[in-house]
TIVEX-276274 format. One record per residue: x, y, z of N, C-alpha, C in turn; residue in three letters; residue number from 1. Coordinates in nm, 3 decimals. Each point is the difference from the previous one (the first is absolute). Layout:
> n.u; n.v; n.w; ca.u; ca.v; ca.w; c.u; c.v; c.w; code; pos
> X; Y; Z; X; Y; Z; X; Y; Z; ALA; NUM
...
END
This chain:
> n.u; n.v; n.w; ca.u; ca.v; ca.w; c.u; c.v; c.w; code; pos
> -0.010; -2.611; 1.900; -0.012; 0.086; -0.117; 0.088; -0.054; -0.112; MET; 1
> -0.058; -0.027; -0.118; 0.077; -0.051; -0.112; 0.059; 0.111; -0.084; GLY; 2
> 0.018; -0.031; -0.128; 0.055; 0.098; -0.092; -0.095; 0.120; -0.014; MET; 3
> 0.056; 0.118; 0.017; -0.078; 0.123; -0.017; 0.020; 0.051; -0.143; ILE; 4
> -0.110; 0.041; -0.062; 0.006; 0.052; -0.137; -0.018; 0.152; 0.000; ARG; 5
> 0.086; 0.066; -0.073; -0.016; 0.143; -0.029; -0.034; 0.008; -0.148; ILE; 6
> -0.120; 0.049; -0.030; -0.046; 0.009; -0.138; -0.012; 0.147; -0.039; VAL; 7
> 0.081; 0.042; -0.097; -0.001; 0.137; -0.049; -0.081; 0.004; -0.129; VAL; 8
> -0.097; 0.091; -0.007; -0.083; 0.012; -0.121; -0.019; 0.147; -0.032; VAL; 9
> 0.008; 0.033; -0.130; -0.020; 0.139; -0.036; 0.030; 0.027; -0.146; GLY; 10
> 0.052; 0.118; -0.025; 0.024; 0.044; -0.137; 0.149; 0.022; -0.024; ASP; 11
> 0.038; 0.105; -0.068; 0.138; 0.014; -0.046; 0.102; 0.009; 0.113; SER; 12
> -0.040; 0.050; 0.117; 0.095; 0.007; 0.112; 0.034; -0.139; 0.054; HIS; 13
> -0.072; -0.102; -0.044; 0.032; -0.137; 0.038; 0.128; -0.049; -0.066; THR; 14
> 0.035; 0.058; -0.114; 0.111; -0.053; -0.079; 0.132; 0.005; 0.074; ASP; 15
> 0.025; 0.106; 0.077; 0.125; 0.008; 0.076; 0.010; -0.116; 0.098; ALA; 16
> -0.112; -0.037; 0.060; -0.001; -0.112; 0.096; 0.020; -0.132; -0.074; ILE; 17
> -0.065; -0.015; -0.115; 0.016; -0.123; -0.077; 0.146; -0.017; -0.045; LYS; 18
> 0.062; 0.108; -0.042; 0.141; -0.010; -0.042; 0.089; -0.035; 0.119; ARG; 19
> -0.030; 0.057; 0.116; 0.078; -0.031; 0.120; -0.016; -0.146; 0.038; ALA; 20
> -0.121; -0.052; -0.009; -0.022; -0.142; 0.030; 0.075; -0.090; -0.095; LEU; 21
> 0.009; 0.041; -0.127; 0.067; -0.082; -0.101; 0.149; -0.018; 0.030; ALA; 22
> 0.057; 0.089; 0.079; 0.141; -0.013; 0.037; 0.025; -0.114; 0.097; ARG; 23
> -0.107; -0.047; 0.066; 0.013; -0.116; 0.087; 0.068; 0.024; 0.132; GLY; 24
> 0.003; 0.123; 0.047; 0.069; 0.032; 0.124; -0.091; -0.010; 0.123; ARG; 25
> -0.129; -0.021; -0.021; -0.095; 0.003; 0.111; -0.060; -0.139; 0.020; PHE; 26
> 0.085; -0.094; 0.036; -0.042; -0.137; 0.025; -0.007; -0.020; 0.151; VAL; 27
> -0.119; -0.035; 0.048; -0.022; -0.019; 0.143; -0.084; -0.126; 0.016; ASP; 28
> 0.045; -0.096; 0.081; -0.075; -0.126; 0.015; -0.137; 0.019; 0.064; PRO; 29
> -0.026; 0.118; 0.059; -0.127; 0.022; 0.068; -0.087; 0.105; -0.067; GLU; 30
> 0.054; 0.071; -0.100; -0.075; 0.108; -0.066; 0.014; -0.014; -0.151; ILE; 31
> -0.112; -0.008; -0.069; 0.001; -0.006; -0.147; -0.059; 0.130; -0.054; ALA; 32
> 0.071; 0.060; -0.095; -0.045; 0.125; -0.059; -0.029; -0.021; -0.149; VAL; 33
> -0.114; 0.051; -0.045; -0.036; -0.008; -0.141; -0.062; 0.133; -0.042; GLU; 34
> 0.014; 0.034; -0.127; -0.048; 0.130; -0.048; -0.067; -0.016; -0.136; ALA; 35
> -0.113; 0.068; -0.016; -0.078; -0.009; -0.123; -0.050; 0.138; -0.042; TYR; 36
> -0.009; 0.020; -0.130; -0.064; 0.120; -0.053; -0.142; -0.033; -0.045; ARG; 37
> -0.090; 0.093; 0.024; -0.134; -0.013; -0.056; 0.011; -0.002; -0.153; TYR; 38
> -0.076; -0.086; -0.062; 0.001; -0.006; -0.146; -0.090; 0.108; -0.059; SER; 39
> 0.039; 0.050; -0.116; -0.081; 0.100; -0.071; 0.045; 0.004; -0.145; LYS; 40
> -0.084; 0.059; -0.083; 0.034; 0.018; -0.141; 0.075; 0.131; -0.017; ALA; 41
> 0.111; -0.004; -0.071; 0.078; 0.120; -0.028; 0.056; -0.009; -0.141; LYS; 42
> -0.030; 0.101; -0.080; 0.045; 0.004; -0.139; -0.038; -0.128; -0.076; ASN; 43
> -0.122; -0.048; 0.029; -0.050; -0.116; -0.071; 0.051; -0.133; 0.051; GLY; 44
> 0.078; 0.001; 0.109; 0.055; -0.124; 0.055; -0.042; -0.015; 0.146; LYS; 45
> -0.011; -0.124; 0.043; -0.031; -0.029; 0.139; 0.132; -0.009; 0.078; GLU; 46
> 0.013; 0.083; 0.103; 0.120; -0.003; 0.083; -0.039; -0.030; 0.144; ILE; 47
> 0.097; -0.038; 0.080; -0.026; -0.031; 0.140; -0.015; -0.148; 0.025; GLY; 48
> -0.034; -0.034; 0.124; 0.000; -0.140; 0.043; -0.138; -0.054; 0.037; ASP; 49
> -0.080; 0.079; 0.073; -0.126; -0.051; 0.055; -0.111; 0.102; -0.020; LEU; 50
> -0.119; -0.049; -0.028; -0.117; 0.086; -0.008; -0.039; 0.046; 0.140; SER; 51
> -0.087; 0.100; 0.009; -0.044; 0.047; 0.130; -0.071; -0.110; 0.078; GLU; 52
> -0.081; -0.080; -0.067; -0.069; -0.109; 0.070; 0.099; -0.105; 0.049; SER; 53
> 0.104; -0.028; -0.080; 0.100; -0.098; 0.041; 0.081; 0.052; 0.119; ALA; 54
> 0.028; 0.131; 0.002; 0.071; 0.059; 0.114; -0.083; -0.016; 0.127; VAL; 55
> -0.130; 0.026; -0.009; -0.086; -0.012; 0.118; -0.010; -0.146; 0.046; CYS; 56
> -0.004; -0.093; -0.094; -0.001; -0.142; 0.036; 0.128; -0.039; 0.072; GLU; 57
> 0.112; 0.052; -0.049; 0.129; -0.027; 0.064; 0.001; 0.056; 0.142; LEU; 58
> -0.048; 0.124; 0.016; -0.004; 0.062; 0.133; -0.088; -0.079; 0.095; ALA; 59
> -0.112; -0.050; -0.051; -0.093; -0.076; 0.083; 0.058; -0.134; 0.044; ALA; 60
> 0.097; -0.052; -0.074; 0.058; -0.131; 0.031; 0.107; 0.008; 0.109; SER; 61
> 0.041; 0.120; 0.037; 0.110; 0.015; 0.094; -0.046; -0.020; 0.144; LEU; 62
> 0.095; -0.038; 0.085; -0.029; -0.018; 0.141; 0.009; 0.130; 0.076; GLY; 63
> -0.048; -0.002; 0.123; -0.008; 0.122; 0.080; 0.136; 0.059; 0.033; LYS; 64
> 0.107; -0.080; -0.005; 0.133; 0.049; 0.033; 0.076; 0.050; -0.123; ASP; 65
> -0.061; -0.012; -0.117; 0.065; 0.045; -0.122; -0.014; 0.151; -0.016; ASP; 66
> 0.057; 0.054; -0.106; -0.001; 0.145; -0.022; -0.026; 0.029; -0.146; LEU; 67
> -0.098; 0.085; -0.026; -0.027; 0.048; -0.136; 0.054; 0.142; -0.011; VAL; 68
> 0.075; 0.025; -0.106; 0.063; 0.130; -0.022; -0.051; 0.058; -0.130; VAL; 69
> -0.059; 0.119; 0.007; -0.053; 0.067; -0.118; 0.100; 0.102; -0.055; SER; 70
> 0.027; -0.011; -0.129; 0.073; 0.104; -0.073; -0.090; 0.052; -0.112; THR; 71
> -0.129; 0.004; 0.029; -0.099; 0.043; -0.099; 0.020; 0.147; -0.033; ILE; 72
> -0.003; 0.032; -0.130; 0.008; 0.140; -0.043; 0.127; 0.068; 0.046; GLY; 73
> -0.014; 0.124; 0.044; 0.113; 0.072; 0.059; 0.050; 0.118; -0.079; GLY; 74
> -0.032; 0.009; -0.130; 0.059; 0.105; -0.082; -0.095; 0.116; -0.029; ASN; 75
> -0.108; 0.011; 0.076; -0.092; 0.111; -0.023; 0.070; 0.135; 0.013; GLN; 76
> 0.086; 0.013; 0.099; 0.069; 0.128; 0.020; 0.090; 0.034; -0.118; HIS; 77
> 0.058; -0.103; -0.063; 0.085; 0.023; -0.116; -0.083; 0.047; -0.119; GLN; 78
> -0.114; -0.065; -0.022; -0.089; 0.038; -0.109; -0.049; 0.143; 0.019; THR; 79
> -0.024; 0.038; 0.124; -0.056; 0.130; 0.031; 0.103; 0.112; -0.012; PHE; 80
> 0.126; -0.029; 0.035; 0.094; 0.112; 0.017; 0.135; -0.013; -0.069; SER; 81
> 0.029; -0.112; -0.063; 0.135; -0.013; -0.058; 0.022; 0.097; -0.116; LEU; 82
> -0.091; 0.000; -0.096; 0.014; 0.088; -0.116; -0.047; 0.140; 0.038; ILE; 83
> 0.076; 0.100; -0.042; -0.034; 0.138; 0.029; -0.134; 0.038; -0.064; GLN; 84
> -0.094; 0.042; 0.083; -0.131; 0.043; -0.051; 0.014; 0.138; -0.063; HIS; 85
> -0.072; 0.027; -0.109; 0.011; 0.133; -0.063; -0.041; 0.113; 0.093; PRO; 86
> -0.092; -0.027; 0.092; -0.035; 0.097; 0.103; 0.069; -0.041; 0.130; ASP; 87
> 0.113; 0.060; 0.027; 0.080; -0.040; 0.115; -0.081; 0.013; 0.130; ARG; 88
> 0.013; -0.100; 0.085; -0.073; 0.002; 0.127; 0.090; -0.047; 0.112; PHE; 89
> -0.040; 0.029; 0.120; 0.071; -0.047; 0.119; -0.103; -0.019; 0.111; ASP; 90
> 0.041; -0.058; 0.108; -0.088; -0.027; 0.113; 0.082; 0.015; 0.128; VAL; 91
> -0.063; 0.050; 0.104; 0.062; 0.005; 0.131; -0.057; -0.114; 0.083; LEU; 92
> 0.089; -0.084; 0.052; -0.044; -0.111; 0.085; -0.042; 0.053; 0.136; LEU; 93
> -0.080; -0.075; 0.074; -0.039; 0.043; 0.135; 0.123; 0.035; 0.084; PRO; 94
> -0.002; 0.117; 0.061; 0.112; 0.045; 0.082; 0.098; 0.087; -0.074; GLY; 95
> -0.008; 0.003; -0.134; 0.088; 0.087; -0.078; -0.063; 0.138; -0.014; GLU; 96
> 0.082; 0.103; 0.008; -0.049; 0.136; -0.019; 0.068; 0.070; -0.116; SER; 97
> 0.105; -0.062; -0.051; 0.071; 0.058; -0.113; 0.074; -0.110; -0.072; GLU; 98
> 0.056; 0.031; -0.115; 0.077; -0.100; -0.072; -0.035; -0.013; -0.146; GLY; 99
> -0.074; 0.099; -0.055; -0.031; -0.006; -0.142; 0.129; 0.014; -0.081; LEU; 100
> 0.031; -0.099; -0.086; 0.125; 0.006; -0.076; -0.005; 0.103; -0.112; PRO; 101
> -0.119; 0.043; -0.040; -0.013; 0.088; -0.115; -0.121; 0.090; 0.023; ASP; 102
> 0.021; 0.131; 0.003; -0.110; 0.092; 0.027; -0.107; -0.005; -0.108; GLU; 103
> 0.034; -0.054; -0.118; -0.099; -0.009; -0.107; -0.094; -0.119; 0.017; SER; 104
> 0.027; -0.085; 0.099; -0.083; -0.118; 0.023; -0.131; 0.039; 0.066; SER; 105
> -0.106; -0.070; -0.038; -0.130; 0.016; 0.064; -0.006; -0.093; 0.121; THR; 106
> -0.035; 0.053; 0.114; -0.008; -0.081; 0.121; -0.135; -0.070; 0.005; LEU; 107
> 0.002; -0.134; -0.003; -0.125; -0.075; 0.010; -0.019; -0.047; 0.144; ILE; 108
> -0.125; -0.009; 0.047; -0.023; -0.041; 0.139; 0.045; -0.144; 0.024; PRO; 109
> 0.064; -0.022; 0.116; 0.044; -0.135; 0.035; -0.118; -0.096; 0.004; TYR; 110
> -0.112; 0.045; 0.056; -0.117; -0.087; 0.009; -0.049; -0.046; -0.135; GLY; 111
> 0.011; 0.087; -0.099; -0.042; -0.037; -0.135; 0.092; -0.106; -0.058; GLN; 112
> 0.132; 0.017; 0.021; 0.096; -0.099; -0.049; -0.021; -0.134; 0.071; LEU; 113
> -0.017; 0.005; 0.132; -0.023; -0.123; 0.077; -0.124; -0.072; -0.051; PHE; 114
> -0.108; 0.074; -0.018; -0.126; -0.060; -0.044; 0.014; -0.063; -0.138; GLU; 115
> 0.073; 0.067; -0.089; 0.019; -0.053; -0.135; 0.076; -0.132; 0.002; THR; 116
> 0.109; -0.005; 0.076; 0.078; -0.123; 0.009; -0.076; -0.109; 0.074; LEU; 117
> -0.066; 0.037; 0.109; -0.077; -0.097; 0.079; -0.110; -0.063; -0.086; ASP; 118
> -0.071; 0.082; -0.073; -0.110; -0.051; -0.083; 0.054; -0.089; -0.112; ARG; 119
> 0.110; 0.041; -0.062; 0.057; -0.081; -0.107; 0.047; -0.136; 0.048; GLY; 120
> 0.062; -0.004; 0.118; 0.047; -0.127; 0.055; -0.118; -0.090; 0.037; ILE; 121
> -0.099; 0.057; 0.066; -0.115; -0.079; 0.044; -0.076; -0.061; -0.118; ARG; 122
> -0.012; 0.073; -0.108; -0.082; -0.045; -0.112; 0.064; -0.113; -0.081; ASN; 123
> 0.129; -0.023; 0.018; 0.065; -0.105; -0.079; 0.084; -0.091; 0.090; LYS; 124
> 0.116; 0.049; 0.039; 0.090; -0.084; 0.081; -0.059; -0.033; 0.136; ASP; 125
> -0.076; 0.095; 0.057; -0.061; -0.024; 0.129; -0.098; -0.116; -0.003; GLY; 126
> -0.072; -0.014; -0.111; -0.095; -0.111; -0.012; 0.072; -0.134; 0.001; ALA; 127
> 0.114; -0.008; -0.066; 0.077; -0.125; 0.001; 0.057; -0.027; 0.139; ARG; 128
> 0.048; 0.106; 0.065; 0.055; -0.017; 0.135; -0.108; -0.046; 0.097; LEU; 129
> -0.119; 0.055; -0.012; -0.110; -0.039; 0.087; -0.038; -0.146; -0.024; LYS; 130
> -0.004; -0.042; -0.127; -0.031; -0.140; -0.031; 0.106; -0.093; 0.056; SER; 131
> 0.125; 0.041; -0.007; 0.110; -0.080; 0.054; -0.013; -0.014; 0.150; LEU; 132
> -0.032; 0.110; 0.069; -0.016; -0.003; 0.145; -0.116; -0.091; 0.040; ARG; 133
> -0.109; 0.006; -0.074; -0.117; -0.081; 0.031; 0.025; -0.148; -0.023; GLU; 134
> 0.088; -0.031; -0.096; 0.028; -0.140; -0.032; 0.098; -0.064; 0.099; ALA; 135
> 0.094; 0.078; 0.049; 0.109; -0.055; 0.082; -0.043; -0.018; 0.145; ALA; 136
> 0.040; -0.113; 0.058; -0.024; -0.024; 0.142; 0.123; 0.026; 0.083; GLY; 137
> 0.095; 0.076; -0.056; 0.124; 0.030; 0.070; 0.026; 0.151; -0.012; CYS; 138
> 0.110; 0.044; 0.054; 0.035; 0.141; -0.007; 0.025; 0.041; -0.145; GLU; 139
> -0.049; 0.119; -0.037; 0.026; 0.058; -0.132; 0.070; 0.133; 0.021; VAL; 140
> 0.112; 0.018; -0.069; 0.072; 0.127; 0.006; 0.009; 0.058; -0.141; VAL; 141
> 0.005; 0.131; -0.007; 0.016; 0.068; -0.129; 0.128; 0.082; 0.005; HIS; 142
> 0.082; -0.015; -0.103; 0.128; 0.071; -0.004; -0.020; 0.140; -0.057; LEU; 143
> 0.047; 0.101; 0.072; 0.004; 0.134; -0.056; 0.095; -0.002; -0.120; ILE; 144
> -0.040; 0.055; -0.114; 0.090; -0.001; -0.116; 0.125; 0.083; 0.027; PRO; 145
> 0.108; -0.028; -0.070; 0.122; 0.079; 0.019; -0.028; 0.149; -0.026; PRO; 146
> 0.068; 0.088; 0.072; -0.018; 0.143; -0.026; 0.060; 0.039; -0.135; PRO; 147
> -0.025; 0.123; -0.045; 0.054; 0.042; -0.129; 0.153; 0.000; -0.004; PRO; 148
> 0.052; -0.005; -0.121; 0.143; 0.015; -0.023; 0.028; 0.148; -0.022; LYS; 149
> 0.096; 0.053; 0.072; 0.029; 0.144; -0.010; 0.069; 0.036; -0.130; GLU; 150
> 0.076; -0.092; -0.056; 0.084; 0.027; -0.117; -0.084; 0.011; -0.127; ASP; 151
> -0.028; 0.122; -0.044; -0.081; 0.022; -0.119; 0.071; -0.047; -0.127; SER; 152
> 0.132; 0.008; -0.002; 0.075; -0.045; -0.118; -0.016; -0.151; -0.018; GLU; 153
> 0.003; -0.074; 0.108; -0.023; -0.145; -0.007; -0.140; -0.027; -0.057; HIS; 154
> -0.098; 0.071; 0.051; -0.138; -0.021; -0.047; -0.012; 0.032; -0.148; ILE; 155
> 0.060; 0.108; -0.043; -0.012; 0.039; -0.141; 0.068; -0.102; -0.091; MET; 156
> 0.108; -0.061; 0.048; 0.071; -0.100; -0.082; -0.068; -0.136; 0.004; ARG; 157
> -0.067; -0.033; 0.112; -0.041; -0.138; 0.023; -0.149; -0.021; 0.014; ARG; 158
> -0.082; 0.098; -0.034; -0.144; -0.012; 0.028; -0.067; -0.110; -0.083; HIS; 159
> -0.113; -0.048; 0.052; -0.077; -0.105; -0.064; -0.073; 0.053; -0.124; GLU; 160
> -0.043; -0.092; -0.085; -0.062; 0.039; -0.127; -0.129; 0.079; 0.020; THR; 161
> -0.075; -0.029; 0.106; -0.125; 0.074; 0.024; 0.028; 0.149; 0.019; ASP; 162
> 0.109; 0.033; 0.068; 0.035; 0.140; 0.019; 0.047; 0.063; -0.131; PHE; 163
> 0.069; -0.079; -0.081; 0.042; 0.051; -0.132; -0.122; 0.033; -0.085; ALA; 164
> -0.099; -0.089; 0.004; -0.123; 0.022; -0.077; -0.075; 0.123; 0.050; LYS; 165
> 0.016; 0.032; 0.128; -0.069; 0.115; 0.058; 0.076; 0.130; -0.019; SER; 166
> 0.115; -0.006; -0.068; 0.072; 0.121; -0.037; 0.099; 0.053; 0.100; GLY; 167
> 0.063; -0.090; 0.079; 0.093; 0.047; 0.102; 0.119; 0.074; -0.060; ILE; 168
> 0.043; -0.039; -0.119; 0.116; 0.065; -0.063; -0.029; 0.145; -0.032; ALA; 169
> -0.123; 0.030; -0.041; -0.037; 0.137; -0.035; -0.044; 0.081; 0.122; GLU; 170
> -0.070; -0.064; 0.092; -0.059; 0.072; 0.113; 0.096; 0.014; 0.118; LYS; 171
> 0.096; -0.092; 0.012; 0.093; 0.004; 0.111; -0.053; -0.068; 0.125; GLY; 172
> 0.073; 0.014; 0.110; -0.029; -0.070; 0.124; -0.029; 0.101; 0.110; ILE; 173
> -0.099; -0.030; 0.082; -0.032; 0.087; 0.113; 0.115; 0.000; 0.100; SER; 174
> 0.001; 0.100; 0.087; 0.105; 0.007; 0.101; -0.006; -0.121; 0.092; SER; 175
> 0.116; -0.041; 0.048; 0.006; -0.113; 0.091; -0.077; 0.029; 0.128; ALA; 176
> 0.003; 0.125; 0.045; -0.071; 0.038; 0.123; -0.150; -0.025; -0.016; VAL; 177
> -0.057; 0.043; -0.113; -0.143; -0.023; -0.023; -0.029; -0.149; -0.009; LEU; 178
> 0.083; -0.074; -0.071; -0.024; -0.143; -0.017; 0.001; -0.072; 0.135; ARG; 179
> 0.089; 0.042; 0.088; 0.004; -0.062; 0.133; -0.125; 0.036; 0.080; LYS; 180
> -0.048; 0.123; -0.013; -0.122; 0.040; 0.072; -0.120; -0.083; -0.047; LYS; 181
> -0.009; -0.024; -0.129; -0.112; -0.079; -0.050; 0.011; -0.144; 0.049; VAL; 182
> 0.122; -0.054; 0.003; 0.021; -0.134; 0.056; -0.042; -0.003; 0.147; TRP; 183
> 0.038; 0.100; 0.078; -0.037; 0.005; 0.141; -0.152; 0.007; 0.017; GLN; 184
> -0.066; 0.070; -0.092; -0.146; 0.006; 0.007; -0.061; -0.135; -0.033; THR; 185
> 0.059; -0.071; -0.097; -0.048; -0.135; -0.030; 0.018; -0.092; 0.120; GLN; 186
> 0.112; 0.012; 0.069; 0.023; -0.083; 0.119; -0.107; 0.030; 0.105; VAL; 187
> -0.037; 0.127; 0.017; -0.105; 0.035; 0.095; -0.133; -0.063; -0.039; ALA; 188
> -0.029; -0.001; -0.130; -0.124; -0.064; -0.047; 0.006; -0.150; 0.025; ALA; 189
> 0.114; -0.061; -0.027; 0.015; -0.143; 0.024; -0.016; -0.034; 0.148; LEU; 190
> 0.049; 0.089; 0.085; -0.011; -0.025; 0.144; -0.147; -0.004; 0.042; ARG; 191
> -0.078; 0.090; -0.055; -0.143; 0.003; 0.031; -0.071; -0.124; -0.054; SER; 192
> 0.030; -0.036; -0.124; -0.065; -0.115; -0.063; 0.037; -0.130; 0.071; ILE; 193
> 0.128; -0.018; 0.028; 0.044; -0.124; 0.064; -0.057; -0.013; 0.140; CYS; 194
> -0.009; 0.109; 0.072; -0.060; -0.004; 0.134; -0.146; -0.044; -0.008; SER; 195
> -0.070; 0.050; -0.100; -0.141; -0.036; -0.018; -0.015; -0.147; -0.036; GLU; 196
> 0.093; -0.055; -0.078; -0.009; -0.138; -0.048; 0.065; -0.101; 0.094; PHE; 197
> 0.058; 0.046; 0.113; 0.072; -0.088; 0.093; 0.122; -0.061; -0.069; ASP; 198
> 0.072; 0.083; -0.073; 0.124; -0.039; -0.066; 0.113; 0.082; 0.062; VAL; 199
> 0.112; -0.065; 0.028; 0.116; 0.068; 0.058; 0.079; 0.068; -0.112; VAL; 200
> 0.029; 0.128; 0.015; 0.078; 0.075; -0.099; 0.146; 0.001; 0.041; LEU; 201
> 0.087; -0.052; -0.087; 0.143; -0.010; 0.031; 0.079; 0.109; -0.070; LEU; 202
> 0.085; 0.069; 0.075; 0.089; 0.101; -0.056; 0.106; -0.065; -0.090; ASP; 203
> 0.060; 0.078; -0.089; 0.116; -0.053; -0.073; 0.107; -0.046; 0.098; PRO; 204
> 0.079; -0.101; -0.036; 0.100; -0.051; 0.094; 0.094; 0.108; 0.051; PRO; 205
> 0.037; -0.011; 0.125; 0.093; 0.095; 0.061; 0.129; 0.008; -0.081; THR; 206
> 0.045; 0.121; -0.026; 0.125; 0.020; -0.071; -0.012; 0.010; -0.150; GLY; 207
> -0.121; -0.014; -0.055; -0.015; 0.007; -0.146; -0.032; 0.141; -0.049; THR; 208
> -0.028; 0.093; 0.094; -0.022; 0.139; -0.036; 0.125; 0.081; 0.032; LEU; 209
> 0.026; 0.104; -0.080; 0.114; 0.086; 0.031; -0.039; 0.102; 0.106; ASP; 210
> 0.093; 0.088; 0.033; -0.023; 0.093; 0.110; -0.109; 0.103; -0.031; GLU; 211
> -0.036; 0.014; -0.126; -0.106; 0.095; -0.038; -0.135; -0.068; -0.021; ARG; 212
> -0.004; -0.132; 0.019; -0.125; -0.072; -0.010; -0.033; -0.055; -0.136; GLY; 213
> 0.096; 0.005; -0.093; -0.019; -0.060; -0.132; 0.058; -0.142; 0.000; TYR; 214
> -0.032; -0.078; -0.103; 0.057; -0.133; -0.010; 0.151; 0.011; -0.013; LEU; 215
> 0.073; -0.078; 0.080; 0.145; 0.002; -0.007; 0.049; -0.043; -0.137; GLY; 216
> 0.104; 0.067; -0.050; 0.048; -0.025; -0.136; 0.037; -0.146; -0.024; ARG; 217
> 0.052; -0.067; 0.100; 0.042; -0.139; -0.018; -0.119; -0.094; -0.018; GLU; 218
> -0.123; 0.052; 0.022; -0.119; -0.084; -0.013; -0.081; 0.034; -0.124; TYR; 219
> 0.056; 0.082; -0.090; -0.069; 0.034; -0.124; -0.006; -0.120; -0.094; TYR; 220
> -0.119; -0.034; -0.048; -0.009; -0.088; -0.117; 0.030; 0.083; -0.123; ALA; 221
> 0.018; -0.066; -0.112; 0.040; 0.069; -0.123; -0.124; 0.058; -0.071; ASP; 222
> -0.079; 0.076; 0.077; -0.118; 0.065; -0.056; -0.031; 0.121; 0.088; ASP; 223
> -0.119; 0.058; -0.018; -0.033; 0.124; 0.071; -0.062; -0.023; 0.137; ALA; 224
> -0.055; -0.118; 0.027; -0.092; -0.013; 0.113; 0.027; -0.112; 0.099; THR; 225
> 0.075; -0.103; -0.036; 0.006; -0.121; 0.082; 0.132; -0.015; 0.076; HIS; 226
> -0.006; -0.084; 0.104; 0.120; -0.041; 0.069; 0.065; -0.117; -0.073; GLY; 227
> 0.131; -0.020; 0.024; 0.073; -0.106; -0.070; 0.004; -0.129; 0.083; ASN; 228
> 0.078; -0.096; -0.046; 0.008; -0.129; 0.068; 0.052; 0.015; 0.142; THR; 229
> 0.095; 0.090; 0.019; 0.052; 0.025; 0.135; -0.110; 0.052; 0.091; LYS; 230
> -0.087; 0.083; -0.055; -0.115; 0.048; 0.078; -0.092; -0.118; 0.034; TYR; 231
> -0.022; -0.088; -0.098; -0.081; -0.119; 0.024; 0.058; -0.087; 0.110; GLY; 232
> 0.133; -0.010; 0.007; 0.064; -0.078; 0.106; -0.025; 0.063; 0.137; GLU; 233
> 0.003; 0.132; 0.005; -0.026; 0.067; 0.127; -0.145; -0.022; 0.045; ARG; 234
> -0.091; -0.001; -0.095; -0.140; -0.028; 0.033; -0.015; -0.142; 0.054; VAL; 235
> 0.066; -0.095; -0.065; -0.009; -0.139; 0.045; 0.054; -0.015; 0.142; LEU; 236
> 0.112; 0.064; 0.029; 0.054; -0.006; 0.136; -0.100; 0.059; 0.100; ARG; 237
> -0.066; 0.108; -0.040; -0.100; 0.064; 0.085; -0.115; -0.097; 0.030; GLN; 238
> -0.047; -0.069; -0.102; -0.114; -0.091; 0.017; 0.039; -0.122; 0.083; LEU; 239
> 0.115; -0.056; -0.029; 0.046; -0.118; 0.074; 0.023; 0.036; 0.147; ILE; 240
> 0.057; 0.118; 0.025; 0.022; 0.043; 0.139; -0.134; 0.015; 0.072; ALA; 241
> -0.102; 0.047; -0.071; -0.132; 0.016; 0.061; -0.056; -0.136; 0.042; ARG; 242
> 0.013; -0.100; -0.087; -0.051; -0.132; 0.030; 0.079; -0.064; 0.113; VAL; 243
> 0.131; 0.015; -0.003; 0.083; -0.058; 0.106; -0.033; 0.061; 0.136; ARG; 244
> -0.019; 0.132; 0.003; -0.036; 0.066; 0.126; -0.135; -0.050; 0.051; ALA; 245
> -0.090; -0.024; -0.089; -0.132; -0.048; 0.039; 0.008; -0.142; 0.056; ARG; 246
> 0.091; -0.083; -0.058; 0.016; -0.136; 0.049; 0.055; -0.001; 0.143; LYS; 247
> 0.088; 0.094; 0.031; 0.058; 0.006; 0.135; -0.104; 0.033; 0.104; LYS; 248
> -0.100; 0.076; -0.043; -0.106; 0.040; 0.093; -0.109; -0.107; 0.011; ASN; 249
END
C-alpha cells in the first residue's frame, strides 16, 4: 500500500480544515491530506477551488484505499432557525414529552420539520453528495456540521453578512434550545440520506461539544455558524485516525 490520500471537498465548513492544514502540523509520510471548496459565484465574484465536475474527476482518480470527505452544505439548520421568526415555533423531538421554552410558541410536528430539511438537502446538497459517491471508487464520508453555538451574544456580535441582511439585529436570535433541536433534526435527515447513498456519516470529533450538546466555546470561529482552526485540527486528527485504523486491519 502506497501513499493514502484523504481528499476533503465541500463548502464553507471546509475552511476550518484548510486553515488547520496550512499550519503544517499534519505531515505523515504515508498519508496526504488535501482540501478544496466547490467553486461558485458570490457577489459577482467566483470563489472556491474546483467545479463540481472537477471534484468528481478528482474523486474518480483516487485509489480504493483513499478517502473522500464531504463537507458539503451543513448550514440549513442555521438558515431555518438562527433568526427569531415573527411567529415563534418549537418542536418536540422523538421521545420528548415536554420542554417548550415559551408557551406562546406554536408547536410544529417533528415529521414536518424533518421532511422540510430532508427535502431541502436532497434537492441541492444531496445531489452533489450522490454525484461524489458515484464518482469515487473508495470510501466516502460526510461530516456532520458543528452544532449551534449557545452564546447568543457572540452570535449577535459576530454574525455573517447574510444574517445581517436578513434582519438579525431587529428580529433577534431564536433560543439555543430550539436551534439545537433543528440541528438534531438535520442530523437525522443526513443519517437517512447518507445511508441511502452508501456514505458514512461522521459525528463531530469527540470533545468538541460541551456538556449540553452545543459547540464548545474554544471551537468557535469568529462568526455565528462555523468551527475555528482548532476545530479543523480535531477533524483532521479524526480522519487520520480513521485511515490509520483501517490500515492496521
